[in-house]
N, C-alpha and C positions, 0 to 999 in steps of 0.2 A: 375526456372520457366519453365513451359511447353510452349515453344515458339509457337508451332503449335496451341495450344488452344488460346493463346494470339492473334495470327493472325486471328483466327475465330472470336474472339470478336471484333477486329478492322474491319473486313469485315462487320460485322453486322451494324457497324456505317456507313461505306461508302455506303452500298447498300441502305440506306434510301433515298439517292439522286436519283431522277428519271432519271437523265442524265447517271447514271452508267449502262453500258451494261453487264459487267462481272468483276469478280475479280479473280486474279490468284496468288497463293502463289508460289514464285520462290526461287531460291538459295538453300543454304545448309539445311534449315529447310524442304523444300519440298522434298529433296533427303534423309533426315534422316542422314545428315552428320554434324549436328550442334554440336558445342562445347561451352565452356564457353565464347568464344569471339564472338560468332555468333550474328547477328541481324536478323530482319525479313524483307524480301524483298517481297513487294506486287506490282503487276502490276494492276493498275486500268484502265479499258478499258471503254472509254466514247463514248456515242452516239453523243455528240456534245462537243465542246471545254469547259473545265471547267473554271470557273472564279476563282479569288483569294479566294473568299468566299467559293466556292465549295471545294477548296483544304485545306483551313485553318480551317473550322468549325470542321472537325473530329479531328484535332490536339487540338483545343481549348476544345473540349468535354472531352478529357482525360488529360487536363492541361499539354499538351506537351510543350517541349522547342525546338524551331526550331534551327537546326544546320546549314543546308543549304537550300536555296530556290532559284530555278532557273526558269527563264521564259521559254517559248516555244522555243525549239532549236532542230534542227535535228528531227523534228516530235515527240518530247517528252517533257513533263513537268516532273520535278523531284524535290524532296525535301527529307530531312531527319530530324528526330526529335526523342527526347527521351521522353517517357511517364513518368508520375509522379512516377510510380513504377520502373523506371530505364531501361526499354526496349527500345532499339533503333530500329527504323523502317526506311527502305529505300523505298521510294515510287517512282515508275515510272508510269506516266500516258500517255496513248496513245489513239488516236481515233480508233474506230473499223476499219474505212477505212484505216488508216495508217498501222495497223497490216496486213490487207488483202494485201496491197501494198507491204509490206516487205516480206510476204510469197511468193508472185509472183516473186519478185526480186531474191530471193534465190532459190526457187524451179523450176522456169521456165527460168529465165535469168542467173542462175548460178553466182549470185553476191556473191563474197567471203568476203564482208564486215564483219568484226568481230562483229560490233555492231548488224547488222541484224541477223547474225548467232546466236549470244547470245540470241536474242529475240526468234528465232526459237527453240533453245535448251530449253529455259524457257517454251515455249508452250508444247514441247514434254515431258518434265520431271516435269512440274509444277503441282500443285494441285488446281483444281477449287474450289473456295469458294462461288462463286455466278455466275449466268448466265451460267449454265452448258451446255445448248444447244449451246450457242455461242462458248464456249471453246471446246466442242466436235467437232464442225465443223473445228476449227483451228487445233486441234490435228490430225484429220483424214487427213488433207491436208499436214502434214509434216512427215507422217509415213515413206515414202520411200525416202531415201537419193538419190538425183539425181546423176547419173553416170557422167554427165557433170560437176557438182560441184566438185566431187572427182578429176577429171582430172585437173581442174583448181587449186584446192588447192595444189595438188602435184606439178604441173608445176610451179606455182607462188612461192611456198615456197622453191623449190630447187634453186631458185636464191638467193644465200647466201650473195650477195652484194660485192662491191669492197674491202671493208675493210678486208674481209676474206683473200684476196690475200696477205695482208700485215702482216699476222699473225707471220711469222718467224722474220720479222724485229721488231715487237713489243716485242717479247721475248728478242731479243738481246739488244734492247734499254732499256729494263726494263720499258716500258710504261704500267705499270700494270693497271691503270684505264681504258685506252683505250682498252687494251687487254681483260679485263674481260667484258667490254661492248660488244666487238665482240663475246666473248664466249657465253654470255647470248643471244645475238641476234641470233646466229646460233642455239643454243639450242631451242629457240622459233620457228625458221624456221623448225627444225626437227620435233617438235611437230605438226606444221601445216601440214607437209607432212603426218605424221601418222594419224592425224585426217581424212584427205582425204582418205588415204589408208584403214582406218577402217570404213569409212562411218559414222563418228560421227560429229555432229554439234559442232562448237566452243562454249564452255560454258562460257568463260570469256576472255576478251582481253589480260589479263596478265597471263593466264593459272593458275589461282587460283585452289586449290584442285588438283594439278597435280597428286599426288599419286593415287587418286581415279580414275581419267580418264585413267591413264596408265593401271590400273587393268582391265578396260573395253576393252582394245585393244587386239585383237587376233593376229594381225600382228605387230610385233615389234622386235627389236634386243633382244637377250638374256640378262637378268639382266638389262634391260633398265633403270629402275628407279634408282637403286643403282649407276649405271654408270653416269647417269645424275647428281645425287647429288654429287658424288665424284669429278666431274669436277670442281665444285665450291669450294671444300674444300681441294683439293690436291695441290701438287707442280705445279706451272704454266706450266713448260715444259711437265710434265707428263699429266696434264689436257688437254693441247693442243693436244698431241698425242692421248689421249683417245677420244677426240672429233672428230679428223680426222678419227679414226677408226669407230666411230658411223656414221659419214657421209657416209663412204664407205658402211657400212652395210645397211643403209637406202636406198641408191641408188640400191643396189642389191635386196632389198625387192620390190622396185618399179618395177624393171625389171622383177622380178619373178611374181608378182601379177597383174601388169598393163603393160604388154609388148607393148601394142598398143600406149602408151603415149611416144612421142618422147622427150627424155631428153638429147640428145647429146650436145646441146648448153650449158645446165646447167653443164653437166659433164666436158666439156672443160673448162668452167670458174672456176669451183671448183678446178680443178687440178693444176691451176697456183698458185704459192706461191713465195714470196720473203721476 
C-alpha cells in the first residue's frame, strides 16, 4: 500500500474539523525511508484543545481499532490505531501555541530536550498535508541550527556518566548485562555529540534509523556506522576497546571543529577507568 497516499486520505478526514490548524506527515514516510514495517505518523496541529470526540471521530470513520490512547501530557495528545485495511497510524496532537513555544525553547533557549528536538526535526523534514501557510512559518523558523544548541549538545553528551569509569571492572566480572547497557548508553552519547557537531536536530529519542542519519553527517569518525554496529556484535573486550577508540576520535573531532568549546572536564572524567 502507498502509505503517503493513505496519509493524504486520512488528512482529508482530519481537516474537516474546524479546530485543526495544520496537518504534518512525519517519520519514515515523510522522509521516503518507509519499509514493510512502517506506519504513518501524523502531527495534528490544533487551534484549540481537541475533545475526545475530535480525536475519535476520524478513527471511527475508517472503522479503526484503537491500540493506545493517551490524555494530554507534556503538551501533547497521542493515540495509535489500525485502519480496517490494516494500516497503523501514530497520531500526535499539539496546540499551535505549544509548537511555537517548543520552537522558541530549542532555537532561542538552546533546550536540548530530545522530545522537543524530535518535534523540530519533524517540522524541518515533514510534509505539509494541510495548513501550508502555518507549516511554512514553522519550517522557516527552524532552518538555521543554533550554534548555542550545538555547543550544549556536544558538552552535555560528552558527559559519559560514572558507569563508563567502571568499564574494565565489568569486563573482569563478566557483568555482561550491565556492560552492554553501558556500551549502548555511551554509543548514544557519541551520537548526541555528532548530532551537535553536524548541526542536525535529534530525530528520535532512541536514534531510530541510525544508518540514515549517520549518512547525513559530514563530520564523523571513519567507518563510523560499521564500527558502531560491530561494537554490539563482537567480543566484549574487543567491543570495549573499539568504543574507547571511537570516544577518543570523537573528542579529537570536537577539538578540531569546535575548539572554543571547553571540554577539559569531560576529558578528565572520560580518562578514568577501573
